[in-house]
Structures are given as structure tokens and as C-alpha cells.
N, C-alpha and C positions, 0 to 999 in steps of 0.2 A: 731905461733899464742895459745892462752891460751884463757882463760873464756871471754866470752864479757859482756861489759858493759850494763848496766841498757840500757843507750841513742839509743846503735847499736841494743839490743831485743825489746825496742819499734818500731824504725823505720822496722825492718823486718817484725814485727806483725802489722805495718800499710801497707806498701808495697803488705805484703800477705791478708790484707781484700779485702775480695768476689771474692779472684783469689789462694789461695791456702792453701790447708790444714796445720790447723785444720780450720781455718778462711773462706772457699770458699764460706759455706753460709749466713753469717751473715754479716750483715747491715755496712758499713762502718764511718755512724755517729752513732751506738751503739761505734764500736770500740775504737773513735776516744775519747768519753767521757773516757770509759776505760785504754786507754791509760794515758791519763794524771792524773787520779786518780791512779795510779802504781808507789809508790815512794820506792818501793824496789820490790826484785823477792822472799818475806814474803808470804811462802805456802799459808795460811789463807786469806792473803790479795790481793792474785791473786782468790782465790777461792770465796771471797766474793763479790768482784766488779763485775765479773763473773756473779757470780750467782742472781745480782740487775736484771739486762734484764732477765735471767732463767726468777727468779718469775713473774716480769712482763707482760712478754708477756703471763706466764702459768696463769695469772689471766684474760688476755684477754682472753684467749680460753677459759677458764670457762665460762667467758661472753658470749659470740659466741656460745656455748653451751647451754647456757639457753635460746637463744633467737630462738633456733633448726636451727643454721646457722654450720649443721655439717660438713662440707667443708672446709669453712672458716677457723672452729676450728679444723680441723686437720690439716693444715697449719700452724695455729698460732702455736700450741701442738708445731711440729716439728720443726720452729724458738726456742721455749722457749729451747729445746733439744739439740739445739745446742750454745747456750750461755749456758748449765752446762756442755756439754762435753767439751769445753773449759777450763769454771770452775776446772776440777775436772783434766786438762790435766797438764803432762802427767799419772801423777797417782794418785789417791785418797789420799794421803799419811801426809793427816794431818784434824781436825777438817770439814773446813770449804769447804776441797774439796770431802771429802767426803757426805757431806750435797748435794755437788752439783753433783755428782755420783747416788745419791741416785734421784737426780731431773730428772737427763738421764733417768735413768731407767721405772719411773714414766710416763715421757712426753712421749717420745720412742712409749711406748704401745701405748697407746692414740692416737697418729699421726697415728701409725702403722694399726690401725682398720680401717682410710681412705685412705689408702693407693691404689691402684691402680697395680696388682695385690696387696690384702691388708698381713699383716704380720701376721703369725702365733706364738705364740709361744710356743716351742716344751720345754718339761719337760723327761726327757730319765733315768728312775732309772738306778745309776750307784754305785757299792759297797757301798751301806747304804746311797749315797748320791746323787744328780745329775746331768746330764749334762747337759745343757739351749743351746739352739740354737732359729735362728726365721727364716720360711721357709715362702717361696714365690712363689705362682707357676706363671707361665704364661696362661693366660686367650686365650682359642681359640686353645692349644695346649693339641695333644692327648698323654695322658703320655711322659713327654718331660723329658731331661736329665737331671742331679743334680750336679752343683758344689759345693762345699760344702766348704768355704773361710773364712779368717779368716784373723787379721795385725798382728802388734805390740808388744812391749813392752806398745805402748800410743795407737795405733789405734784400739780399742776395736770394739763386735758383731756389736756397734748399728752405729758404726763408718763405713759403708761398703757402702752407698748409693750410689758413685760413679758406683762402679764396681756394683751393684745391676742391675740400671737402663739400666748400656750397659747391662747384660747379658740377664735377661729379656726381650729387643726389642729383642735379634738374639733368642728368644725362648726355654730359659732355664733356670731353674727350680733352686734358689739359696737358699743355706742355709749357714747361716752365726754363726760363733760359735769362743767363746771367744781361743784363746792359753792357754797352760799350764803357769799358774801365773798372766793371767790378766784376768778380770772381774768375771765371773763367773763358771771359768774351773774351775770343784771341787780336779787340781793337782797342782803341786808345778812347779814351770819349773825345776825345782833339782832333782824331781823326777823321779827314772829309770822307763821306758817305761811310760809317764805321755802321750804317745802319742796314748794309746787302748782309753784315750777319743774319739779321730777320729776313733775309728774303732767301739767304741760304737754306736756314731751318724750315722757310714756306716751301721751298724745291722738295725738299727731302719730306714733308709732310704727305705732300702732293703724291707719293710715291706709297704708300703705306696702301694695305690693302684692308686696315680694320679699321682704319676711321674716314670719313669722309673727305680728301683735301680738296676739295671744291668750298668748302664751309670752311672759314678761317676765319676768325675776327682774332684781332688782340685789344690785350689793356696793358697798358704804363701805371704800376705806381708811383708818388713822389713826383725824385728829379727821375723817372723812368718813364712818368706822364709825356715829357717832352718827345720821347724816342714813338712812342706810341702815336701823337702827334706828326709827326717827322713821317712816320712807314705808311699813314693814312693818304701824304703826300707821295710818296712814291713808289705806291703801291695801292693809285686807287682802283684798280682793277682786279685784284685778287682777293684785297681782303672785304669778307662783307659786314663791317664793322670794329672799329678801333676805339678806345677809351684812353683819355688822356682826364690821369684822378691824381691830381693837385699838382701840377707843372707849369710853369712859362714857358712862353716862346718866342718873347725876345724882349722884355723890360726887366726879367730875369735876371739875364747877360749884360744885362750894362752896368760901368762902375758905378751910378748916380744910386741903385736898387742894393747893387751888392758889396763895395763897400762898407754899406754900413748894415747891410743884413750876418756879415759874417766876422765884422767885431763887435756889434752892440744889439741887433734888436732883434736877432732868431735867437728869443727865450722858450719858445715851445720845443725848439729841438734839444733832447735829453740833458746833453751834457754842456748844453750853448754853444755859442757861436765857434768858439776857438774849434769845437770839436766836429760842428758842421763845415767848417775851413780844411780842415787833416781831412773830411773826407772826401771835398771836391778837387783839393790837391789829387788827392790818392788817384780818383776815377781819370784826373788830367796826365799822371804821371810829371807833376812837380810838388815845390816843398813852400813855395810861397803864397800869399796873397797877393801880391803882385803879378805872379806867374798865370795865377788865376781869373786879373783880371785883365790879363792882356790876350789867352787865351777865348776868355766864353762870348764874349763879343761875335765870334765869328761860327757859333750856334745858332744864333739869331735866325727865324723862318725868315724876316723879313730881308736882310742880308742876302741868307742863301735865293732869295725870289720864288719860295717853295709859295710863302701864305696864299699869294690871287690865284694858284693855279686848282684844279679841282682835286677835292681828296673823298675819299672813301668815307661814306656813312661815321659820323665821327659826334662822340661823346665825351663834354669837357664839364669836367666835376670839382668840383672844390669847395673848403672853407671860405667864409667872406670875409674871418680876418687873418687869415693865413701870413707868416711872416719871415715864411722861407722862400716864397713862389709868389708875387704879387697878380692879385683875381683881375688885376687890369686886364692881364696877359688874353684871357678867357673870352670878355670882352670884344679882345683887337682879331682874336680867330673867329668871332663871331662878326664880324665887321667886312672880311675878308672873302673871296671865293667860293666852296660849296655851300648851303647852309648846315649850319651845326645845332646839335643840340647841346646845352645847356644848364645846368641844375648849379645854383650858389648857394649853398646851406647857412644858411644865417646862426651867428652865435656858435660860429665854428672856424675849429684854426686849421692848419697842416691839413689836408687827405679829408677834411671836415669833419675830422674828431673835434669833440664837446669834453672838454677838461673831469676827468674822471669815469669817464665812458667808455662803453666797447664800440666801435665803428658797424654792429650790424646790421642800422639803418642804410648806413652808405652802403654795403657789401649788396642789400638789396635793391636797392635803386640799381645800381650797377650790374649787377648779375641778371635780373630781369633785362633789362635790354640788352643784353648781350643775346640773353637766351634766344628774343623776339628777333635780333636781326640774324641767326643763324638758322628759321626755324625753317 
């Protein structure tokens, strides 16, 4: 296995349209139009082509707003957001992708105001900067528990709707936030103790009267699962539970795993290994493979002497055949420190996904576990 060809990537995009991340909520006809115009994987071309549809739907939403159609406008703003989100994917590493990220933030806030329950943007002062997150509190539930959750290198806080919808229906409040190095997180992914941004969010959530700040759990998806596992060890008393959904904690950061993954083997990643390297470099604030390989080992929970420490209840879940994070790291977690809950999905890749199928089965396992821990 090696880099994917442009035709392979286009075929994958078309297959995912309307079904699989990050294309699950866009229109197939629009996707077909964009794919026709992708003559290369140039970052600015990618941002520009998806951004055109973002602009189109944003203008439609503004028109609906003028006509007083508030609910329809909210839905159209959300559709615009989805195109902008794909336009900045996996990371806003070029001028056109940066424009798409700005568009995504702009339209998400407008869409969020009309959602049920509405999205509240929270800015928490943090060491002269700010930690930003979005809070949604289910209606009709008295002081619900809260799940603080985040994605990985490419799935940012605005992109968490699928999980939010399920958790809210189950009567849990949601606070979505970016992992270090991603989105609006004030710390880079390589910064020692960057998980203190999550601790600052927990401090804030404990002050709210409309949620139960004593019942907080967290969930990290993809690379974000690493930060959930780390937080389980640094906040063992305050967290009711933590879910590491799809990440490693030690071997995943070593050169013997990383060099081939970021150059050859991570073929499950939408645009192949080079794109995954682009995303990993971005969260560390660097440009090259060699820089990533130098920084990555410092993140190991073994190197940081955390792996044998007590932890909050921790669910580790992933596909057995993940080519981005080695499954052996979940066994490593199970062999150290507090007992862990382990769920390995056979015949599945990264995040427990089976090719061409939705992730509903895994979402159900994770959300049921969180509900039990927060009861």
C-alpha cells in the first residue's frame, strides 16, 4: 500500500457522499459537481471548490433570514457549514482552506442559534488566552450530567453533531471543544500538559447551575482519544468516565510505527498518508515528517510516567485493523494502572468503522457506556 491516486480518492468521496464522515450531510449532486472539478489534490483547489457551495448556501440562508424564515435559514446555514467544513479538511493549511474555516465558524454559530436545543458558544479565560467550546443542554431534564467531547486532527468541535444528537436524546448535556493543536484550542499538541485546557473547561462546567458539574465524563475520537486517555489519568477524581475511541498512547508515537503510517500504510485515511502527515504536522505546529517524528515520542503515556497511575473509568474502543493507531496500544493500557474496559471491533478499521458502513453500532456502544457511568 502507498499513496492513493486522485481517481481512488474521488471514488472514495463519491462512495462516502451522504453516508460517511466527513460527507454524511452534504448533497450527492453537489459532491459529484465538486469531484468533477478536482483536477489535483492541491489544497487551494480543494478549498476553493468546496467553498463555492459554502458561499452559495450561505447566501441562500441570508435571503431566507431576510424573509423571516428563521428555521429554514438555520438549516441552510448548517448546510453551508458542512461544505465549508469539508473545504478546510483535514486542516486549514492553505489560504483557501483558511477561508473555508472562517466560513465554517461563521455559519455554524448562525445555524447553532436555531438548533434544538440551541448551541451556546462559551469562552473561558485561560492563561491570557481563551478556551472555546459549545454547550448544548437538553430541554426538560433537571441538571443533566455533561459529556465533554472532542475529535482528532481533522474532526473539530463544530463537527460533533452526530454524537451530540445521540447524547442529547439520552438526556445528557454536551460540551464540545477542540483538542490541543486543533481549531481554537490555545495550546499546540506538543505542549507539555496541554490537557489543562480540558481541566479549565471542567472548572467552568462545575460553575453552571443548569447542569450537574459533579457528573462529567469525556470522550475523544480518533487522535482525540489519546487526550481522553491522558485526562483520565490526570483528572481521575473529577471524571466519572473517559472514552478513548480510536487512539494509541505509546507505540503510536514511536518512529517504527509512525514513519510507515505517515508515508505508506495509513490508506484508510481519506486522502492517504501524505494528507494524514499534513494534519499531524498542523497540530504540532511543524511542517515536516522529521519534525513530527522528533516530537511524537514525548506524548507517550509511558514516557510521561502516567500509564501506571490510577485513572478514571476508561473505555478503550477501536477497530482491530486500524492503520492509523496500533491496536496493541489498547492492550498496553489494559496491562497497566487501573482496570480498563476494552472493546475491539473485529473486521473494522480506524474508529471501529467497517468499509462503506455507518458507525451507528460503535456510537451505540460508546454512548450506552457513558450513560451508565453518568447515572
